[in-house]
N, C-alpha and C positions, 0 to 999 in steps of 0.2 A: 441596480442597488437592491431591489426588492428580493432578488434571488440569492443575495449573499447571506442574509441572516439565517435561513434555514441550514445553509452550508456550515456556517460557524457554530450553530447549535449542535449539529451532527459531529463536527470535529471535537467539541468539548466533551460531548457524551462519550465519544470513543476514547479520548485521551484521559479524561477525569470524570468518569461517570458519577462519583460521589458528589461532585459539585452541584449536579442538578437533581440527584435523586431525592425525593421528598420522604422516601421510606427508609430512613437509616436505622430504625428499630426493627429488630427481628421478631421479638415477642413483646407485646404490651399487655400486662395484667391489669385489667381495668376495674376500678371501683371497689376493690378489696379494702378490708381494714388491716392496715400494715402495722405490725408490731416488731420494731427493730430497737432493742434495748441499747445497743451501743450508740446509736444515733438519736436516742430519746424520741422515737416516733411511735406514736400510738393514736392513729387517726386514719380516716378514710384517704387513701392516696393511690396513685397509679405507680407501677413499677415497669420501667423500660429496660429491655435487654438487648444488647447488640454485641455481635462477635464473641459470644460466650461470657461477656462481662455485664455487670450492672452499669447501665448508661446513666440513669437518674431515676430518683423517686420524688414525685411531685404530684400536686392536685391537678386533675383535668388535663392530662396530656392528650393532645389532639389524636384521635385514632387514625386519621389519614396519614400520620407519620410512621405507621407501623405496617409491616408486611403481614403480621398475624396478631389479631387482638383476641384476647381471652377474657370473657366477662366473669369476674370473680366477685360480683356483687354479693353481699351477704356472707362472704367467707373471710377467713383470717390469712393474711400473707405474712410469712416469717422468713428469716434466714433459714437455710437449710439446717436441719437438726444435727448436732454433733452428739454421737453416743460415745462416751468416753471410757466405757469399759465393756469390751466384747471379746469373744474368742473365735477368730476366723482363720487360723492356721489349719485349714481343712486338709486331711490327707487319708491315706489308706493303711497306715501302720496300725494294725488292730491291737498291738500291745500298748500303744501310747494312749494318753488321755487327751490332751489338748494340743500337743506338739506334733503336727503332721498326723493327727489322729481323727477318728470318726466322731468325736464328740464336738469338735469345732465345726463351724458351718461356713459355706461360701457366702460372702457378704451380700452380694446382689440379689440373692434370693429373699433377703429378709429386711433390707434397708429402705429402699425407695417407697415400698408400700406403706411405710410408717412416717414418711417425710424426712428420713435420715439420708444425709449426702456424705457425711464423714464418720468414720468410726476410728477407734483407737483400741487396737488389740492389747489387751492387759496381760502381757507377759507369757503368752503361749510359747514364744520362742526366747532362746538366750543367744549369746554372742556366737555359739557354735553352729546353730541352725538358722540364723536369721536370714542368711542369703537364700536358703532353700524357701523360706516363707515368702521372701520377696519375689523370687522366680515363679513360684506356682500360684501364689494368691494376689499379692499386691500389684504385680505387673499385668495381671489379666482381669482386674476388677474395675468396673465403671465407678463404683463407690471409691471415694478417697479413702485409702487405708493408711493410717499411722500406727505407731507402736510404742508401747513400753517394753523394754528389753529386760527379761528376767535376770536377776542376779545369778541364777543358776544357769550355767553354761548350756545345759541340755533343754532348758526351759521347762514347761509343764508336762514331762513325759509320763511321770507317775509320782505318787507320794513318797515312795522310798528315795527316788532320785532327788526330790526336792529337800532332802535332809542332808545331802552330801556337801559339807562345808568345803571340801577340797575342790569342788566344782564351782565355787563362789569366787569369782576372780574380778575385783572392782577395776583393775587396770585394763584388762581385755574388754570388760563391758563398757568402760568409758571410752576406749579406743574405737570400738565399733560405732558408738553414738557420734563422736566428734570428728573422727578422721575418715570414716567410711560412708555412713548414711546419716549425716547431720539433719537432713530435711525430713527424714522419715521417722527416726526415733526421737520420741519427745520426753522420755524419762525412764525410770527403772522401776521394776516390780519386785516386791518381796511378798512371798505367800506360803501358806501351808506348813510353816515350819513348826516342829514339835518341841524345839528346845527353848532357850532363852531369847535374848535380844541379838544374838550373833548375826543372824541373817539380815535383820534390819539394819544393824550397824554397817554391815559390809555393803548393803544397798545404798545407804547414806554416804558412805565413802566414795562409791562410784558416782554418786550424784554430785559430790563435792568436786571430783576430778573433771567431770563432764559439765558442771554448772547446769544440771538438770534436775527436776523434781523426782521424788520418790512416791509411789503409791503402794500401800500396804494393806494386804489382807491378813489381819492379825488374829487368827483363830487357831483351833486345834491344839491349844495348850491345856493339859490337865495336870494340876489345876490352872485356871485361867491366869494369864499374865495381866498385870496392871496397865490398863490403857492410859490412866493418868500419867504414869511413868513414861509410857510410849509418846504421849503428846507433849509432855513438858521437858523431857530429858533426852529423847533419842531422835525425834523428828524435827525438821527445821521449818520455819515459816515458809508456806508454799508447798510443803509436802502434804500428802493426801492419805486419808483413812477411808477405805472403801468398805462396803457392807455396813454402813452406819446404823441401819435399823434392823440388824440381825438379832435374833433372840435365841442364842444358844448358850445359856448360862453355864452349862456343864463343860464347855470347852472355850468359850470367849466371854469376856466381860461385856456387859450391855451398858448403853448410855443412860438408860432409864432404870431405876432400881426396882425391887419387887413390890414396892409401894406405889409405883407409878410417878415417882419423882425424878426429874432430870437431874443428873449428878452435876453439881455446880461447876466442876472443872471442865466440863464439856464446853460451855459458853466461853469460859476463860480460854480454853485451847483455840477455839474459833477466833476469838479476838486476838490471840497471839499470831494467827496466820495459818493454823492448821486447817486444810481443806477437807470438808466432809462430803463424800460421794455416796450416792445411793447404793449402786451396785447390786440391784435387786436379786438376780440370779434365781436358781432353783430352791435355795434354802436360806436366803439372807435378807428377807423383808417381812417384818411381822407388824400388824396393826397394834399389837400391845406395846410396841416400841415407838412407831411413828406417830400415832395419834396423841399420846401425852406429850411427847417431845414438841411436836408443832403447837400444841395448845399452850405450852409453857414458853413459846417464843423462840424455839430453835428450829431453823430451817437449813436443810442441806445446801451446800454451795453448787453442787452439780447433780443432775438427775441422769442416771445411766442404767442400762439394762442387765449387764453381765449375760449377754446373749451367748447361748450354747444349746446343745440338744436337750439338756436336762432342765432348761428354764423356759424355752420358747413356747411349749405347750401346756405350761402350768399357770401359776398366778401372774407371771410377768407378761407374757404374750408378745408384746412389742413396745416400742417407745411411745407410740400414740396412746396406747392403753395405760402405759405407766404414768405418762404425764397427766392423763385424766385422773389418775389416782390422787394426784396433788391438788387437782380442782376439787375433788371430793373432800379433801382435807381442809379446804377453805382458802387455798392460795389463789390470788388474782391470776388471770390467764398471763399477764404480762411478767409476772414473777416466774411462773412456770417456764415461759419461753426463755427468759433470761438465763435460767439454770440448765438449759439445753442448747444454748447458742453462744452467747457472748461470754458467759462465765467460763465454760470449758475452754474456749479459744484463748482467753487470757492465761488460764492456769497452765496450759500446755505450750504457751509461748507461740501461739499461732494467731497473732492479731490481725492477719489478713483474712481470716475466717470468721464465721459467726455473726455476720452483719450483712446489710444491704448497702454498704458504702460504695459510691460510684467508683469503678475501676476494679473492684474486687471480682473474683469469680462469680458468675451468676448461679449460685446454689440457693435454690428457693423451695420453700414448702408452702402449700396452700391447704388449709384445714377447713372443714365444716365443723362447727361446734353444734352437735346434736343435743337436743333437749328431750328429756323423757325419765324413765326409771331404769337405772343401770346398776349393775352389781359389779364390784371390784374385789378380787380375792387376794389374800396374801399367800405365802408359801405354805401355810397350814390349811388353806382352803376356807379361812374365815372371811366372810363377805361384809363389805362395807357398801351402803347404798349411796349413789350419787345421782345428781340431776342433770349432769352435762358430760358429754364425752366427745373427745376429738377424733375425727376421722380424716386421714390424709386423702385429699381429693386430687392434688396435682403435686408432682415433685419435678424439679428442674435441676440438672446437675450440669455445671459449666455451660449453661445456655441451651441445653437439650432436654426436651421432655422425656423423662425416664419412667414416669408413673402417671397414669391419667385414669382415675377410677371410673369416671362416668363420660369420658370422651369430650370434656369441655374445651380441650384445645383443638379438637378436630375441625377442619374447614369443611369437610363433607358430612352433611347431615340429612338423613333419610327419615321419612315419616310414612306411615301406611293408615 
């Protein structure tokens, strides 16, 4: 009888190895300060990952249950960052701007190193070339790539093409979103139109057909069009206004007047349900707008980069740096994380993203919050000093380590 027990254990191990394995956790992030706005977590907790999913978030998970333990003591653990405004339809058409052109960027080169695991391309493609965008970028990226579909069928090929009303087809745009790629396309983009509200209204019509939100870049009008009319008469609750802190009074109306006062209809529009997105970019974020707006109680709903070749090496840099700007403006860290995780997830209708909810994809960012004297610049090169700065230490996408700044997840450690 004594010889039967080892045989039984061996049979169980062969037939059902999970029943006796104590190491069901693939990666255990141990001892970090977890900020998960959706689940109202703001405390020292451990995060367990198994089979590409969040297994659990709890205090003092035993390390012997994990195959790999990563000590993140003193660091902040958050859901993977969602950058809701980028341009990643990278291509080789030198005549194009952002649609299959050289000014868009390959996402994996710029996302993980800033804690970003999901991006939303903001209208680089339209219904005519979205398939190409999917084939050459989305299908080959480790970063999760979603998209706003441009109301212009050719997408952001160039400024002249973006004025072509005959290429703005709400029916075909909605069809591509709802019938062909409903999981990838999250809304409609209106941008760079020189005329009246025609392009916005056609985008909203597509949004109504598809039951999707619209994001609007409402500049380049001379004289500037009324943003109060845009917010109150043309956009619906849930629609988005990007480049919120742009300061281009010659071609776009600003949210703060020339005396530094926040225009009262801005808060009323936000209360109505209009979503205000940062969309920093290469020319659309100025301290003269952001500082007084925040001081007067206005906060953007979402923080996004407007990543492309003309923004990444200027004042914007990356999402970690951009989020740090809002720390310099006085926002608590949990409010900054909210605007770069759960808020965008809700707004684009992807409630399975932006949190550390058990069962969701294990998209996780780990940040070091550095203290010191730092400088943050806007698009005009004006500097604001700050005392803290976020640095992406570790990024996990679908349970796999895709960025590890200092090798903290490595099991092999050498010293000399």
